C-alpha positions in Angstrom: 92.1 73.3 126.2 92.9 73.6 122.5 94.3 77.0 121.2 92.0 78.9 118.7 93.0 81.1 115.8 91.6 84.6 115.3 88.7 83.5 112.9 87.5 80.8 115.2 87.5 83.3 118.1 85.3 85.8 116.2 82.8 83.3 115.4 82.2 82.1 119.1 79.4 83.3 121.5 81.0 86.0 123.5 80.5 88.1 126.7 81.2 91.8 126.1 83.3 93.3 128.9 82.7 97.1 129.4 83.1 97.5 133.1 82.4 101.2 134.2 81.9 102.4 130.6 79.1 100.7 128.6 77.5 103.2 126.2 77.2 104.2 122.6 80.3 106.6 122.7 82.0 105.4 125.9 82.6 101.7 124.7 82.9 102.2 120.9 84.1 98.7 120.1 81.3 97.0 122.1 78.7 99.3 120.5 79.9 98.3 117.1 80.0 94.8 117.9 76.5 94.7 119.2 75.3 96.6 116.1 76.8 94.1 113.7 77.5 91.0 115.6 75.0 91.1 118.4 73.7 87.7 117.5 76.9 86.3 119.0 76.8 88.2 122.4 75.0 86.7 125.3 75.6 89.3 128.0 77.5 92.6 128.7 79.5 93.1 131.9 79.1 96.6 133.6 78.2 96.7 137.2 77.0 100.3 136.9 74.2 99.2 134.5 73.4 95.8 135.7 69.8 94.9 135.4 69.3 96.8 132.2 69.5 95.5 128.7 71.6 96.5 125.7 68.4 98.0 124.2 67.9 100.2 127.2 71.4 101.7 127.0 72.1 101.8 123.3 68.6 102.0 121.7 69.3 98.9 119.7 70.6 95.3 120.4 67.4 93.9 122.0 67.2 92.2 125.3 70.8 91.2 125.8 71.3 91.3 129.6 73.8 93.6 131.4 75.3 91.9 134.4 77.7 92.8 137.3 80.2 90.0 136.9 81.1 87.4 134.2 80.1 84.6 136.4 76.5 85.7 136.1 76.6 85.0 132.3 78.2 81.6 132.3 74.9 79.8 132.2 74.4 81.4 128.7 77.6 79.3 127.6 79.9 82.0 126.3 83.3 80.9 125.1 85.0 84.3 124.7 85.2 87.5 126.6 85.9 90.5 124.4 87.1 93.8 126.0 84.7 96.3 124.4 86.6 99.6 124.9 89.8 101.0 123.5 91.7 103.3 125.7 94.0 106.3 125.4 96.4 104.7 127.8 98.9 101.7 128.0 97.8 100.8 131.5 95.5 98.1 132.9 92.5 100.0 134.3 92.0 99.8 138.0 89.4 97.2 138.9 89.5 95.3 135.7 91.9 92.6 136.9 89.5 90.7 139.0 87.0 90.4 136.1 89.7 89.2 133.6 91.0 86.5 136.1 87.5 85.4 136.7 86.8 85.0 132.9 90.1 83.0 132.4 89.4 80.8 135.5 86.0 80.1 134.0 87.7 78.9 130.8 86.8 81.9 128.5 89.2 82.9 125.8 90.1 86.6 125.7 90.0 89.1 123.0 92.0 92.3 124.2 91.3 95.7 122.5 93.5 97.9 124.7 97.3 98.7 124.3 98.2 96.9 127.5 99.1 93.3 126.9 97.1 91.2 129.2 99.8 88.5 129.8 102.2 91.3 130.9 100.3 90.8 134.2 101.9 87.9 136.1 98.8 86.6 137.7 96.8 86.8 134.3 99.6 85.1 132.5 99.7 82.3 135.0 96.0 81.7 134.9 96.2 81.7 130.9 98.9 79.1 131.1 97.1 77.0 133.6 93.8 77.0 131.7 95.3 76.8 128.3 93.1 79.4 126.9 93.8 81.8 124.0 94.5 85.4 124.3 94.2 87.5 121.1 96.1 90.8 121.6 94.4 92.7 118.7 97.1 95.5 119.2 99.9 93.1 118.3 101.6 94.4 115.2 101.6 92.1 112.1 104.9 91.5 110.3 104.5 93.4 107.0 106.6 94.8 104.1 107.1 98.5 103.6 104.5 100.3 101.3 105.2 99.9 97.7 102.1 101.5 96.4 101.0 98.0 95.0 97.4 99.2 95.5 97.7 101.1 92.1 97.8 97.7 90.4 94.5 96.5 91.7 91.4 96.5 89.6 89.1 97.2 92.6 87.6 100.7 93.1 88.6 102.0 96.5 86.5 104.2 98.9 88.0 105.5 102.1 86.0 107.0 105.1 87.9 109.8 106.5 86.6 112.4 109.0 86.9 115.1 111.7 87.6 113.1 114.9 87.8 109.7 116.6 84.5 107.7 117.3 82.1 109.7 115.0 81.1 106.9 112.4 83.9 106.2 110.0 83.8 102.5 110.6 80.0 102.5 110.8 79.7 104.4 107.5 82.2 102.0 105.9 80.3 98.9 107.1 77.1 100.2 106.0 78.4 101.0 102.5 80.0 97.4 102.7 76.6 95.7 103.5 74.5 97.8 101.0 77.0 97.4 98.0 77.1 93.6 98.6 73.4 93.5 99.0 73.2 95.2 95.5 75.4 92.6 93.9 78.6 94.8 93.9 81.1 92.4 95.4 82.9 94.6 98.0 85.6 94.0 100.6 86.0 95.8 103.9 89.5 96.9 104.9 89.5 97.2 108.7 92.0 99.4 110.3 90.9 99.1 113.9 89.8 96.4 116.4 86.1 96.4 116.2 86.3 96.5 112.3 88.5 93.3 112.5 86.1 91.6 114.9 83.1 92.4 112.7 84.6 91.6 109.3 87.1 89.0 110.3 90.0 90.7 108.5 92.3 93.7 109.1 94.9 95.3 111.3 94.9 97.7 114.2 97.1 100.1 112.3 97.6 102.4 115.5 99.6 99.6 117.0 102.1 99.3 114.1 105.5 101.0 114.2 105.6 104.0 112.1 107.7 102.8 109.3 105.5 99.8 108.7 102.0 101.4 109.1 101.9 102.1 105.3 102.8 98.6 104.5 100.1 97.3 106.9 97.4 99.3 105.3 98.5 98.4 101.8 98.4 94.7 102.6 94.9 94.9 104.2 93.6 96.7 101.2 95.1 94.2 98.8 93.6 91.3 100.8 90.3 92.9 100.9 90.3 93.5 97.1 90.7 89.8 96.3 87.7 88.8 94.2 85.9 92.1 94.7 84.9 95.1 92.6 85.0 97.7 95.5 87.0 98.0 98.6 85.8 100.2 101.5 88.8 101.3 103.8 88.0 102.2 107.3 89.4 105.6 108.5 90.9 106.5 111.8 91.0 109.8 113.6 91.4 112.8 111.3 94.0 115.0 109.7 93.0 117.8 112.0 93.3 115.4 115.0 96.4 116.4 117.2 97.0 112.8 118.2 95.7 110.8 115.3 96.7 112.8 112.4 99.7 110.5 111.4 97.5 107.5 111.3 94.9 109.3 109.2 97.5 110.5 106.7 99.1 107.0 106.5 95.7 105.5 105.6 95.0 108.2 103.0 98.4 107.8 101.3 98.5 103.9 101.5 95.0 103.0 100.6 95.2 105.3 97.6 91.4 105.7 97.4 89.5 106.6 94.3 86.8 108.4 96.3 86.3 109.7 100.0 83.4 109.9 102.1 83.9 112.5 104.8 82.4 111.6 108.3 81.4 114.0 111.1 79.3 114.0 114.3 76.6 116.6 113.5 77.0 119.6 115.8 80.4 118.8 117.2 82.6 121.7 117.6 85.7 120.2 119.5 87.5 116.9 119.3 86.8 114.3 122.0 89.2 113.9 124.8 91.7 116.4 123.4 89.1 119.1 123.2 90.7 120.9 120.3 88.4 123.0 118.0 87.2 121.3 114.8 88.0 123.7 111.8 85.2 124.3 109.3 84.2 121.1 107.6 84.7 122.4 104.2 88.4 123.2 105.3 89.1 119.7 106.5 87.6 118.2 103.4 89.8 120.3 101.1 92.8 119.2 103.3 92.0 115.5 102.6 91.5 116.1 98.9 94.7 118.0 98.6 96.8 115.5 100.7 95.3 112.5 98.7 97.1 113.9 95.5 100.4 112.4 95.8 99.8 109.4 93.6 96.1 109.2 93.1 93.9 112.3 93.7 90.5 111.6 95.4 87.5 113.8 95.9 84.9 113.7 98.6 81.8 112.3 97.2 79.4 112.8 100.1 79.5 113.7 103.8 78.2 111.0 106.3 77.0 112.3 109.6 76.3 110.8 113.0 73.1 112.7 114.2 72.5 110.8 117.5 70.4 113.0 119.8 68.9 115.3 117.0 65.3 115.4 116.3 64.3 114.7 112.7 63.5 118.4 112.1 66.8 119.5 113.8 68.7 116.9 111.8 67.4 118.2 108.5 68.1 121.8 109.4 71.7 121.1 110.4 72.2 118.7 107.4 71.0 121.3 104.9 73.4 123.9 106.5 76.3 121.5 106.1 75.2 120.7 102.5 75.3 124.5 101.8 78.8 124.9 103.5 80.3 122.0 101.7 78.4 121.8 98.4 78.0 118.0 99.0 75.1 115.7 99.8 74.9 114.9 103.5 73.6 111.5 104.6 73.0 109.7 107.9 73.0 106.1 106.9 71.9 104.9 110.4 68.9 107.5 110.6 68.0 106.6 107.0 68.1 102.9 107.7 70.8 102.0 105.2 73.6 103.3 103.0 71.4 103.1 99.8 71.9 106.8 99.0 75.6 106.7 99.8 76.0 103.7 97.3 74.0 105.7 94.7 76.3 108.7 95.2 79.4 106.6 95.0 78.4 104.6 91.9 77.6 108.0 90.1 81.0 109.3 91.3 82.8 106.2 90.1 81.3 106.6 86.6 82.1 110.3 86.5 85.7 109.9 87.4 86.4 106.5 85.4 88.6 108.4 83.1 91.2 109.5 85.7 94.5 107.7 85.7 96.8 107.5 88.8 100.4 108.7 88.9 103.0 105.8 88.8 106.2 105.4 90.8 109.2 105.9 88.7 
């Protein structure tokens, strides 16, 4: 079987693997792929929810079936299996190996979204060699130069989605802005910094897998590539400055993307971070932290707050949004609830015009 490059893999029909975890927040990569590339997905593997559809579980995605085993989806002619969950672990989860072996033995290429390298397992490595399939380890670090602040030389206007936690909508907000800006005729690139963003846009780096000294250069390179031929670049954020595990990545993206503007993202009503369960400080305080730390070479202000309001009624959403607007002095938008990022793009365009006179600092 011929080896495929990453761009070829992204365009193939795929089975989404989310065994034991399929859900809006429990399989973040899968949920994102199904929102933006659902036309390429033929089935989801999760034995706990077999017999349901993607629409049943996520509230969008239509009649894509959920099955117990990958073999039950082969008649739909997938070519790739994508692991649809990132993990806060470097281990291969218990029970996943038989599914992965079955996919390889059925001739499916693999896209791996977890830190564990699949071919570190002797049985999977042997099956991959025997079948001649391609395994894309999305956590493999690229070879990049150190950050040299070359972003300051770009003509593109740069927007960065920062936020209060992981898995709250930074990528989704960025993708919605990217789609709406391009729809309006503003040529816009998307700089993905995580696996699902890469798989949706076809471009980027999983920055959390890059050695510390080179994270800045990796972000810089992705922004430069996304800026080619574009007026705007939207840079996907990761974690948050208040996040005890992900603050280093969040700060690296802020300092290396050198954005002109920030969109702050938050899950409405959240009081503690996921997994680590640390208290989330007042949102106005985290916004101020991002603005102050952006000022090393190019100060950036938050133009709007983008919220994830899943589970809120329209009335409760409006009440909580108005409270957050009063607390921050900023417009609050839920681009998914509103059906598009039209209002965010309006706000950003006005912000761009308002701050056009600002000049960045320069390295001596």
